[in-house]
N, C-alpha and C positions, 0 to 999 in steps of 0.2 A: 875565768879560766875557760879554755876551749875544749870541746869534745870533738876531736878530729875524726874524719871518716874518708873513705873512698867510695865513689859512685861509679859503677861499671855497667856495661852492656855486653852481652855475648852475641856475636853475629852468627848467622847461619853456618858459616865456614869454620866456626870454633874460635875465631879471633876475638879477643876481649879488649875493649877500649875503656879506659878509666880516667877519672879526674879526682882531684883532691878537694875536699870541702873542710874549711877551717872551723866553723862554728856550728853548734847544735847537732852534732852527729848522732846523738842518742836516738833511740827508736821513736820516742815521743816527739822529736824534732824533725830531723831529716827523714826518718822512716815514715812518719805520718804524712809528711809533705809529698814524698815520692808516691806513696800509695794513693793519696787523694788527688794529686794534680799531674802526675807524670806516669799514669798507669797504663800506658800503651807504648809500643815499640817506637813509633815516630816521635812522641813527646820525650821519651827517655833519650833517644839518639840526639835530638835537637838540643837538649840540656847539656849533654856531654860534649857535643861539638864546639861549645862555647869556651871550653877550657876550664882550668881550676877556678874555684869559687871561694869567696869569703863566707857568704850567707846564702842559703837556698831559700827562695821565696816561692809563692804560688804559681809564678809564671817566669819564663825566661826573660821577659821584659823587666821584671822587678828584681830578679836574682842579681846579687852583687858579684859580678865576675871580676877577677884580677885584671883582665884586659881593659876593663872600664877605668881603672885607676892608672893605666899606663905601663903596666908590667910588660916586659919583653915576651913576645909570643913563644919563643923557643923555651922559655922557662916555665910556662904555664899551659902549654898545649896538651891535649889529651895524650896519655901514654897508651901505646899499642903493645899488646902482649899476644904471643902466639896462641895462647890458650889460658884457661883458668889456672892451671898449675903454675904457669910462669908468673901470672899476677900474684898469686899467693906466695910464691917463692920470693918475689921482689919485696914483699912485706915482712918476711921472716925477720924477727928481732926488732921490728919497729913497734915499740910499746906505746907510741903516741897515736897510732891509728887504732881507735877503739872499736869501730864498726866498719864493715865493708858491705856495701849494698850492691847486689847484682840483679840486673834485669835479664832473665833468660827464660825461654819456654813460656813466654806470655805472662810472667809474674815476677814480682820483686821477691828477692831472697836476701837474707842477712847472715853475716858471719860476725861473731862477737869476740872481743878480746877476753880471754880467760886468764886469770892470774891466780897463782897458788904460792903460798908461803912454804918454804922448804928450809929447814934448819941446817941441812947438810950441803946447801948450795952456797957458794961464795957470796952471791948477791942476796941470799935469803928469800928469793922468790923466782918463779919462772912464769913465763907468759907465752901464750899461743893463741892463734885465731881458730875459733871453732869451725866445724864443717857448716856449710850453708844450710839454712832452714827457711821454709817459707816465712815471709814476714809475719803472717798471721800467727804462727806458732813460736815466734821469738819469745825470749825470756819475759819481756814486758809487753803484754797484749793491750792495745789501746781500744777500748770499747767504742769510742766515738769515731775511730778511724773508718769504720764500715758504715757509719750512718751519714756520712757527708755526701 
């Protein structure tokens, strides 16, 4: 089963550009790899410019992009959002995106899907994406993340 995520960067003008990542979206996977190997603006932007990915690896040369398997660019190109609010609004109700990673102000941040059981809800649960937190303070802190 996949843990899906979105990876985004916020530009100086406030515009946000994001891509989809299909596998290992949890903090110990994508979060750790972003922090260890894409921890500056140029590397983050270079990763995102390649479009949607299946598996994030330690470099863009080894990352598995959908374009490498022949998918049409129009369906996998980075999504451009006027700002962070527009990105998050586009994900409202998408319970399959469990993590959203954002590179802004020189650091990675993460928003995590929160689910709550509710007996008075027709679907018996509700879900939303949390506010962004620095990756270091996320729910699951990786001790080795900062030792690499």
